[in-house]
VOGU-3710 file (C-alpha; in Angstrom, 3 decimals, decimal comma):
1> matglhleqy> 83,823/82,957/42,350  85,035/86,179/43,894  87,689/84,292/45,827  89,031/82,628/42,685  89,216/86,034/40,885  91,026/87,601/43,849  93,490/84,717/43,801  94,178/85,209/40,074  94,740/88,924/40,588  97,048/88,204/43,436
11> leskmgifpp> 99,041/85,663/41,471  99,317/88,096/38,532  100,662/90,755/40,929  103,260/88,195/42,183  104,514/87,086/38,715  107,397/89,543/38,978  108,639/87,760/42,093  107,759/84,193/41,029  108,118/83,745/37,229  105,732/81,334/35,471
21> lsptpsfnvt> 106,940/77,723/35,008  107,100/75,873/31,684  104,670/73,033/31,049  105,918/69,650/32,272  106,357/66,804/29,723  105,395/63,253/30,629  107,579/60,301/31,386  108,842/58,425/28,252  108,792/54,696/28,979  110,448/53,556/25,738
31> sghlslglen> 113,396/55,965/26,061  113,677/55,209/29,785  114,330/58,877/30,772  112,278/60,755/33,318  110,907/64,068/32,038  111,720/67,474/33,561  108,273/67,385/35,214  109,614/65,875/38,375  112,692/68,144/38,314  110,401/71,179/38,184
41> lptelqrnfn> 108,095/69,854/40,868  110,210/71,131/43,861  110,284/74,610/42,241  106,535/74,712/41,815  106,034/73,588/45,352  108,414/76,217/46,639  106,596/78,878/44,625  103,224/77,818/46,028  104,489/77,632/49,601  106,005/81,140/49,315
51> lmrdldqrsq> 102,730/82,491/47,984  100,803/80,857/50,817  103,295/82,272/53,348  102,764/85,725/51,884  98,976/85,382/51,979  99,173/84,182/55,568  101,373/87,143/56,501  98,904/89,568/54,883  95,980/87,933/56,698  97,790/88,246/60,045
61> dvmrnidqis> 98,662/91,901/59,401  95,013/92,644/58,682  93,935/90,792/61,833  96,406/92,904/63,902  94,920/96,059/62,359  91,462/94,824/63,191  92,476/94,198/66,820  94,022/97,649/67,048  90,999/99,451/65,552  88,582/97,354/67,553
71> deylstvkgl> 90,357/98,387/70,784  90,215/102,017/69,814  86,567/101,702/68,901  85,658/100,083/72,204  87,492/102,728/74,210  85,778/105,622/72,371  82,437/104,148/71,493  80,582/105,989/74,205  81,638/109,397/72,882  80,991/108,599/69,207
81> spekrseqms> 77,907/109,624/67,325  75,742/106,936/65,624  77,207/107,927/62,239  80,823/107,531/63,514  79,895/104,223/65,070  78,438/102,987/61,863  81,503/104,116/59,873  83,907/102,385/62,306  81,957/99,148/62,221  81,822/99,229/58,427
91> kiqkmfnrak> 85,570/99,746/58,353  86,159/96,798/60,696  83,789/94,666/58,682  85,689/95,417/55,391  88,988/94,504/57,089  87,428/91,201/58,270  86,309/90,582/54,668  89,784/91,193/53,413  91,324/88,864/55,922  88,768/86,212/54,933
101> eysddkvqla> 89,676/86,652/51,258  93,348/86,154/52,087  92,442/82,998/54,060  90,307/81,664/51,243  93,042/82,365/48,719  95,552/80,506/50,895  93,118/77,497/51,063  92,646/77,537/47,265  96,396/77,644/46,722  96,905/74,714/49,168
111> iqtyelvdkh> 94,285/72,695/47,181  96,123/73,567/43,889  99,337/72,428/45,444  97,828/69,120/46,576  96,333/68,519/43,123  99,668/69,321/41,507  101,517/66,732/43,614  98,677/64,205/43,172  98,794/64,722/39,368  102,515/63,944/39,314
121> irrldsdlak> 102,009/60,914/41,520  99,247/59,516/39,257  101,383/60,147/36,165  104,347/58,452/37,744  102,151/55,417/38,768  100,821/55,120/35,200  104,344/55,301/33,678  105,673/52,755/36,132  102,791/50,389/35,283  103,613/50,743/31,594
131> feaeikekal> 107,294/50,081/32,357  106,509/46,942/34,383  104,179/45,723/31,629  107,019/46,133/29,075  109,406/44,204/31,328  106,934/41,373/31,721  106,297/41,225/28,019  110,049/41,061/27,295  110,442/38,323/29,866  107,582/36,329/28,267
141> nnnkkeeetn> 109,160/36,659/24,792  112,524/35,565/26,143  110,882/32,482/27,736  109,086/31,599/24,467  112,385/31,892/22,568  114,084/29,638/25,101  111,294/27,068/24,874  111,412/27,099/21,083  115,206/26,680/21,143  114,921/23,776/23,640
151> skkkgrkkke> 112,221/22,058/21,595  114,321/22,324/18,390  117,346/20,882/20,217  115,178/17,963/21,533  113,825/17,342/18,042  117,367/17,216/16,619  118,471/14,791/19,414  115,460/12,497/18,768  116,280/12,420/15,027  119,952/11,635/15,755
161> ekgknkrkgg> 118,964/8,843/18,159  116,523/7,419/15,658  119,189/7,436/12,958  121,605/5,625/15,302  118,979/2,972/16,116  118,300/2,397/12,432  122,038/1,927/11,736  122,322/-0,556/14,647  119,209/-2,565/13,857  119,829/-2,824/10,155
171> nlsdeeeqap> 117,135/-2,504/7,539  114,080/-3,089/9,713  110,723/-2,765/8,045  108,092/-0,360/9,354  105,973/-3,262/10,612  108,889/-4,597/12,683  109,586/-1,121/14,108  105,917/-0,760/15,114  105,729/-4,274/16,613  106,373/-3,098/20,251
181> ktgrkkqkkk> 103,429/-0,706/19,900  100,922/-3,480/19,112  98,050/-3,285/21,559  96,918/-6,032/23,965  93,720/-6,493/22,041  95,580/-7,516/18,838  97,720/-10,048/20,704  94,558/-11,438/22,362  92,847/-11,831/19,006  95,948/-13,639/17,645
191> letdsaiasv> 95,995/-16,019/20,580  92,281/-16,742/20,320  92,672/-17,452/16,555  95,569/-19,832/17,134  93,555/-21,730/19,804  90,525/-21,936/17,597  92,541/-23,304/14,649  94,143/-25,878/16,935  90,833/-27,025/18,290  89,223/-27,251/14,833
201> lpglsiahps> 92,209/-29,019/13,271  93,460/-31,447/15,927  95,625/-33,230/13,427  97,669/-30,083/12,764  101,229/-30,523/13,930  101,984/-28,137/16,881  105,475/-27,225/17,825  106,802/-28,662/21,029  108,069/-26,217/23,712  111,595/-27,451/23,283
211> dvldmpvdpn> 111,332/-26,789/19,509  110,011/-23,296/20,175  112,835/-22,496/22,552  115,309/-23,489/19,811  113,671/-21,146/17,290  114,886/-17,508/17,013  112,561/-15,255/19,107  111,764/-11,626/18,394  112,828/-9,653/21,560  109,840/-7,363/21,046
221> eptyclchqv> 107,208/-10,119/21,077  105,297/-10,343/24,384  105,517/-13,386/26,619  102,809/-15,389/28,380  102,103/-18,308/30,684  103,920/-19,608/33,729  106,981/-20,425/31,517  107,268/-16,775/30,362  107,527/-17,743/26,710  105,972/-16,435/23,506
231> sygemiacdk> 102,609/-17,749/22,250  102,522/-21,108/20,430  100,167/-24,058/20,045  96,820/-24,126/21,933  96,461/-21,556/24,689  93,683/-20,753/27,169  92,760/-17,472/28,825  92,094/-17,085/32,530  88,583/-15,862/33,176  89,636/-13,572/36,025
241> mdcpiewfhf> 89,539/-9,961/34,707  92,653/-8,760/36,527  94,817/-11,843/35,922  98,411/-10,636/35,528  99,346/-13,351/33,032  95,965/-13,935/31,298  97,123/-16,525/28,667  98,556/-20,033/29,283  99,865/-22,887/27,226  97,785/-26,103/27,501
251> acvglttkpk> 100,915/-28,188/28,349  102,066/-25,777/31,063  98,740/-25,986/32,994  98,151/-29,705/32,380  95,336/-29,386/29,811  94,802/-31,368/26,659  91,386/-29,980/25,661  89,571/-26,793/26,382  87,482/-27,174/29,548  83,800/-26,302/29,717
261> gkwycpkcst> 82,628/-23,219/31,609  84,983/-20,746/33,277  88,589/-21,603/33,845  91,024/-19,983/36,259  94,799/-20,308/36,278  96,548/-21,960/39,240  97,418/-18,586/40,853  93,958/-17,137/40,528  92,325/-20,349/41,680  94,385/-20,210/44,867
271> erkkk> 93,436/-16,590/45,507  89,718/-17,470/44,970  89,903/-20,320/47,392  91,510/-18,040/50,041  88,688/-15,517/49,625
//
Protein backbone atom coordinates (compact mmCIF):
# COMPACT_ATOMS: atom_id res chain seq x y z
CA UNK A 1 0.00 0.00 0.00
CA UNK A 2 2.85 2.37 0.83
CA UNK A 3 4.57 1.47 -2.42
CA UNK A 4 1.45 2.26 -4.46
CA UNK A 5 1.06 5.61 -2.65
CA UNK A 6 4.69 6.46 -3.27
CA UNK A 7 4.27 5.61 -6.99
CA UNK A 8 1.20 7.88 -7.25
CA UNK A 9 3.11 10.74 -5.62
CA UNK A 10 6.02 10.15 -7.93
CA UNK A 11 3.80 10.12 -11.02
CA UNK A 12 2.06 13.32 -9.88
CA UNK A 13 5.46 14.99 -9.50
CA UNK A 14 6.32 13.91 -13.05
CA UNK A 15 3.12 15.16 -14.71
CA UNK A 16 4.89 18.35 -15.72
CA UNK A 17 7.40 16.33 -17.73
CA UNK A 18 4.95 13.68 -19.06
CA UNK A 19 1.44 15.14 -19.57
CA UNK A 20 -1.57 12.84 -18.97
CA UNK A 21 -2.98 10.98 -21.96
CA UNK A 22 -6.57 11.10 -23.17
CA UNK A 23 -8.75 7.97 -22.79
CA UNK A 24 -8.49 5.57 -25.71
CA UNK A 25 -11.71 4.77 -27.64
CA UNK A 26 -12.36 1.26 -28.87
CA UNK A 27 -12.21 -0.18 -32.38
CA UNK A 28 -15.36 0.39 -34.43
CA UNK A 29 -16.06 -2.74 -36.49
CA UNK A 30 -18.99 -1.36 -38.47
CA UNK A 31 -17.14 1.77 -39.61
CA UNK A 32 -13.96 -0.20 -40.24
CA UNK A 33 -11.65 2.44 -38.73
CA UNK A 34 -9.16 1.74 -35.95
CA UNK A 35 -9.49 4.08 -32.97
CA UNK A 36 -6.75 6.36 -31.70
CA UNK A 37 -6.05 3.87 -28.91
CA UNK A 38 -3.41 2.04 -30.90
CA UNK A 39 -1.97 5.32 -32.13
CA UNK A 40 -1.54 6.52 -28.53
CA UNK A 41 -0.12 3.20 -27.38
CA UNK A 42 3.51 3.96 -28.39
CA UNK A 43 3.30 7.31 -26.55
CA UNK A 44 2.01 5.64 -23.38
CA UNK A 45 4.74 3.02 -23.59
CA UNK A 46 7.42 5.65 -24.10
CA UNK A 47 6.08 7.59 -21.09
CA UNK A 48 6.17 4.49 -18.86
CA UNK A 49 9.63 3.49 -20.02
CA UNK A 50 10.95 6.98 -19.33
CA UNK A 51 9.47 6.86 -15.83
CA UNK A 52 11.01 3.45 -15.20
CA UNK A 53 14.37 4.71 -16.44
CA UNK A 54 14.13 7.68 -14.06
CA UNK A 55 13.21 5.41 -11.15
CA UNK A 56 16.09 3.12 -11.98
CA UNK A 57 18.49 6.08 -12.09
CA UNK A 58 17.27 7.29 -8.68
CA UNK A 59 17.66 3.82 -7.21
CA UNK A 60 21.23 3.55 -8.55
CA UNK A 61 22.11 7.00 -7.18
CA UNK A 62 20.85 5.99 -3.73
CA UNK A 63 22.81 2.73 -3.89
CA UNK A 64 25.99 4.66 -4.76
CA UNK A 65 25.40 6.93 -1.80
CA UNK A 66 24.88 3.89 0.40
CA UNK A 67 28.17 2.42 -0.80
CA UNK A 68 29.99 5.67 -0.09
CA UNK A 69 28.49 6.13 3.38
CA UNK A 70 29.06 2.48 4.20
CA UNK A 71 32.73 2.74 3.30
CA UNK A 72 33.10 5.84 5.46
CA UNK A 73 31.29 4.12 8.32
CA UNK A 74 33.47 1.02 8.16
CA UNK A 75 36.67 3.07 8.12
CA UNK A 76 35.66 5.16 11.17
CA UNK A 77 33.50 2.73 13.12
CA UNK A 78 36.18 2.04 15.70
CA UNK A 79 36.40 5.68 16.73
CA UNK A 80 32.65 6.31 16.82
CA UNK A 81 30.57 6.27 19.93
CA UNK A 82 27.60 3.90 20.20
CA UNK A 83 25.21 6.80 19.56
CA UNK A 84 27.08 7.83 16.37
CA UNK A 85 27.15 4.21 15.23
CA UNK A 86 23.40 3.90 15.73
CA UNK A 87 22.80 7.18 13.91
CA UNK A 88 24.93 6.12 10.90
CA UNK A 89 23.25 2.69 10.75
CA UNK A 90 19.80 4.30 10.86
CA UNK A 91 20.82 6.64 8.04
CA UNK A 92 22.06 3.76 5.89
CA UNK A 93 18.88 1.78 6.65
CA UNK A 94 16.68 4.69 5.52
CA UNK A 95 18.64 4.95 2.28
CA UNK A 96 18.15 1.22 1.70
CA UNK A 97 14.41 1.66 2.27
CA UNK A 98 14.32 4.51 -0.23
CA UNK A 99 16.17 2.44 -2.83
CA UNK A 100 13.71 -0.42 -2.22
CA UNK A 101 10.76 1.94 -2.72
CA UNK A 102 12.20 3.10 -6.04
CA UNK A 103 12.68 -0.53 -7.11
CA UNK A 104 9.15 -1.46 -6.04
CA UNK A 105 7.75 1.54 -7.93
CA UNK A 106 9.67 0.48 -11.01
CA UNK A 107 8.21 -3.05 -10.74
CA UNK A 108 4.68 -1.65 -10.31
CA UNK A 109 5.15 0.57 -13.34
CA UNK A 110 6.40 -2.40 -15.39
CA UNK A 111 3.29 -4.38 -14.37
CA UNK A 112 1.05 -1.45 -15.39
CA UNK A 113 2.84 -1.28 -18.75
CA UNK A 114 2.33 -5.00 -19.32
CA UNK A 115 -1.38 -4.74 -18.43
CA UNK A 116 -1.75 -1.76 -20.75
CA UNK A 117 -0.31 -3.70 -23.70
CA UNK A 118 -2.31 -6.81 -22.78
CA UNK A 119 -5.53 -4.77 -22.61
CA UNK A 120 -4.96 -3.41 -26.11
CA UNK A 121 -4.15 -6.91 -27.42
CA UNK A 122 -7.34 -8.38 -25.91
CA UNK A 123 -9.43 -5.50 -27.29
CA UNK A 124 -7.88 -5.94 -30.72
CA UNK A 125 -8.53 -9.72 -30.63
CA UNK A 126 -12.17 -9.10 -29.70
CA UNK A 127 -12.63 -6.55 -32.48
CA UNK A 128 -10.99 -8.84 -35.03
CA UNK A 129 -13.26 -11.71 -33.96
CA UNK A 130 -16.32 -9.47 -34.47
CA UNK A 131 -14.99 -8.37 -37.85
CA UNK A 132 -14.44 -11.99 -38.96
CA UNK A 133 -17.95 -12.92 -37.76
CA UNK A 134 -19.43 -10.10 -39.87
CA UNK A 135 -17.47 -11.23 -42.92
CA UNK A 136 -18.70 -14.83 -42.48
CA UNK A 137 -22.29 -13.65 -42.03
CA UNK A 138 -22.08 -11.57 -45.21
CA UNK A 139 -20.62 -14.53 -47.10
CA UNK A 140 -23.45 -16.80 -45.88
CA UNK A 141 -26.06 -14.24 -46.92
CA UNK A 142 -24.47 -13.96 -50.36
CA UNK A 143 -24.47 -17.76 -50.75
CA UNK A 144 -28.15 -17.93 -49.74
CA UNK A 145 -29.04 -15.26 -52.28
CA UNK A 146 -27.12 -17.12 -55.00
CA UNK A 147 -28.88 -20.39 -54.12
CA UNK A 148 -32.29 -18.69 -54.21
CA UNK A 149 -31.48 -17.11 -57.57
CA UNK A 150 -30.30 -20.45 -58.99
CA UNK A 151 -33.39 -22.27 -57.71
CA UNK A 152 -35.65 -19.64 -59.28
CA UNK A 153 -33.81 -19.98 -62.59
CA UNK A 154 -34.15 -23.78 -62.46
CA UNK A 155 -37.87 -23.44 -61.70
CA UNK A 156 -38.37 -21.17 -64.70
CA UNK A 157 -36.44 -23.58 -66.94
CA UNK A 158 -38.57 -26.53 -65.78
CA UNK A 159 -41.77 -24.59 -66.50
CA UNK A 160 -40.50 -23.65 -69.96
CA UNK A 161 -39.53 -27.26 -70.73
CA UNK A 162 -42.90 -28.49 -69.51
CA UNK A 163 -44.68 -25.98 -71.72
CA UNK A 164 -42.64 -27.09 -74.73
CA UNK A 165 -43.42 -30.76 -74.05
CA UNK A 166 -47.13 -29.96 -73.83
CA UNK A 167 -47.04 -28.14 -77.14
CA UNK A 168 -45.18 -31.04 -78.79
CA UNK A 169 -47.34 -33.81 -77.35
CA UNK A 170 -50.67 -32.09 -78.04
CA UNK A 171 -53.57 -32.12 -75.60
CA UNK A 172 -52.55 -35.05 -73.40
CA UNK A 173 -54.73 -35.87 -70.46
CA UNK A 174 -53.35 -35.93 -66.92
CA UNK A 175 -53.72 -39.70 -66.82
CA UNK A 176 -51.60 -40.11 -69.96
CA UNK A 177 -48.94 -37.78 -68.58
CA UNK A 178 -48.78 -39.78 -65.37
CA UNK A 179 -48.72 -43.16 -67.18
CA UNK A 180 -44.87 -43.50 -67.06
CA UNK A 181 -45.03 -43.05 -63.28
CA UNK A 182 -47.30 -46.08 -62.78
CA UNK A 183 -45.72 -48.46 -60.28
CA UNK A 184 -44.77 -52.05 -60.89
CA UNK A 185 -47.44 -53.25 -58.51
CA UNK A 186 -50.26 -51.71 -60.59
CA UNK A 187 -48.90 -53.31 -63.77
CA UNK A 188 -48.64 -56.64 -62.00
CA UNK A 189 -52.26 -56.41 -60.83
CA UNK A 190 -53.39 -55.59 -64.36
CA UNK A 191 -51.56 -58.62 -65.78
CA UNK A 192 -52.96 -60.92 -63.09
CA UNK A 193 -56.49 -59.65 -63.80
CA UNK A 194 -56.08 -60.20 -67.54
CA UNK A 195 -54.82 -63.75 -66.98
CA UNK A 196 -57.68 -64.52 -64.58
CA UNK A 197 -60.30 -63.29 -67.05
CA UNK A 198 -58.76 -65.33 -69.83
CA UNK A 199 -58.73 -68.49 -67.69
CA UNK A 200 -62.35 -68.02 -66.52
CA UNK A 201 -63.65 -67.14 -70.00
CA UNK A 202 -61.79 -69.45 -72.37
CA UNK A 203 -64.18 -68.61 -75.17
CA UNK A 204 -63.20 -64.92 -75.06
CA UNK A 205 -61.40 -63.93 -78.25
CA UNK A 206 -57.76 -63.01 -77.52
CA UNK A 207 -55.73 -60.91 -79.90
CA UNK A 208 -52.99 -62.72 -81.82
CA UNK A 209 -49.43 -61.37 -81.46
CA UNK A 210 -49.42 -60.30 -85.10
CA UNK A 211 -52.65 -58.37 -84.50
CA UNK A 212 -51.15 -56.72 -81.42
CA UNK A 213 -48.06 -55.64 -83.35
CA UNK A 214 -50.28 -54.00 -85.96
CA UNK A 215 -52.12 -51.98 -83.26
CA UNK A 216 -50.81 -48.56 -82.20
CA UNK A 217 -48.67 -48.93 -79.01
CA UNK A 218 -48.21 -46.30 -76.31
CA UNK A 219 -44.43 -45.66 -76.07
CA UNK A 220 -44.78 -45.23 -72.31
CA UNK A 221 -46.35 -48.63 -71.73
CA UNK A 222 -43.92 -51.21 -70.25
CA UNK A 223 -42.90 -54.32 -72.20
CA UNK A 224 -42.60 -57.95 -71.02
CA UNK A 225 -41.78 -61.46 -72.10
CA UNK A 226 -39.01 -62.76 -74.37
CA UNK A 227 -40.58 -60.90 -77.28
CA UNK A 228 -40.27 -57.53 -75.47
CA UNK A 229 -43.86 -56.61 -76.29
CA UNK A 230 -46.69 -55.07 -74.25
CA UNK A 231 -49.09 -57.20 -72.21
CA UNK A 232 -51.92 -59.01 -74.04
CA UNK A 233 -53.88 -62.23 -73.69
CA UNK A 234 -52.97 -64.78 -71.04
CA UNK A 235 -49.68 -64.23 -69.24
CA UNK A 236 -47.81 -66.11 -66.54
CA UNK A 237 -45.37 -64.80 -63.94
CA UNK A 238 -42.02 -66.43 -63.19
CA UNK A 239 -41.85 -67.61 -59.54
CA UNK A 240 -38.23 -66.55 -59.14
CA UNK A 241 -38.19 -63.36 -57.03
CA UNK A 242 -35.40 -61.61 -58.94
CA UNK A 243 -36.47 -62.58 -62.45
CA UNK A 244 -35.54 -59.69 -64.75
CA UNK A 245 -38.54 -60.16 -67.08
CA UNK A 246 -41.14 -61.56 -64.59
CA UNK A 247 -44.17 -61.83 -66.97
CA UNK A 248 -44.46 -63.96 -70.16
CA UNK A 249 -47.06 -64.58 -72.85
CA UNK A 250 -48.40 -68.14 -72.94
CA UNK A 251 -47.65 -68.49 -76.67
CA UNK A 252 -44.04 -67.26 -76.28
CA UNK A 253 -43.17 -69.89 -73.65
CA UNK A 254 -45.22 -72.73 -75.25
CA UNK A 255 -48.08 -72.82 -72.77
CA UNK A 256 -51.78 -73.25 -73.45
CA UNK A 257 -52.97 -73.56 -69.84
CA UNK A 258 -51.61 -72.37 -66.51
CA UNK A 259 -49.34 -75.07 -65.03
CA UNK A 260 -49.80 -76.38 -61.50
CA UNK A 261 -47.30 -75.46 -58.81
CA UNK A 262 -44.35 -73.14 -59.33
CA UNK A 263 -43.28 -72.18 -62.82
CA UNK A 264 -39.94 -70.75 -63.92
CA UNK A 265 -39.14 -69.06 -67.21
CA UNK A 266 -36.60 -70.67 -69.58
CA UNK A 267 -33.78 -68.40 -68.41
CA UNK A 268 -34.40 -68.91 -64.69
CA UNK A 269 -34.85 -72.67 -65.21
CA UNK A 270 -31.42 -72.86 -66.87
CA UNK A 271 -29.83 -70.93 -64.00
CA UNK A 272 -31.50 -73.19 -61.41
CA UNK A 273 -30.22 -76.30 -63.20
CA UNK A 274 -26.67 -74.89 -63.23
CA UNK A 275 -26.86 -74.28 -59.48
